[in-house]
Steps between C-alpha positions, in 0.01 A plus 500: 500500500595208256136382526372808325798565272385286212155676494655844492748389231216364284267801537755778467534492110126502463471805721784670321337456180164615620655822658766590255318394182195696601706799581671488159174458314297773676781753579504820292878548529718283273728257708841348419368145527271372234209273561676202322809515728274522814310198380817301418667593838178372671488182309872415550483591872192268531708212369801574720288557809305186429820293497603671834160431656529135420851494656381672813197265526737205468713641784206564725362136445846346551543713822159396620565131448839525662332644820218244482651170385217278594236673286368377165675664207288672236571680183177704482664826588708474182167438310361808656797716412499375139131555454550850647789568259279387203199697619703818546682472161158474337379798705805698401466414128134606520579834675772570232266426224218709652728788552642464143144506362406811708817676382424425136140607550616825653735564220242436234250720682754805510546473113 
C-alpha cells in the first residue's frame, strides 16, 4: 500500500479541483463554497500532500535498503517524486487558470 500512496496523494488535489471546480462553474444552483476557496484548498492540499509523498517515498526507500543491504543505493526515486510534484503543481495551476477563464467567460456571456 505504501508503494502507491505517494501517487494517490499527489493526484488527489488535481482530481478534486477538476471535479468540484467544474461542478461549481457549471452547476445552476448556488453553492456555499466559492471557486476561489476551492482553488485555494486544492493548492494548499497539493503542497501538504507533496511533502507527505516525499516522506512516504523516503520511508519506502529506507525500508527497501534495510531489507536489501548489498544493493547499490540510488536517489532516482526522489528525483521522480520531485519531478512528479512539479509537474502536478503546473497541471493544477493550469486547470485553475482554465476554469477561472471559463467562469469569467460564462459570466460575461450571461450579461
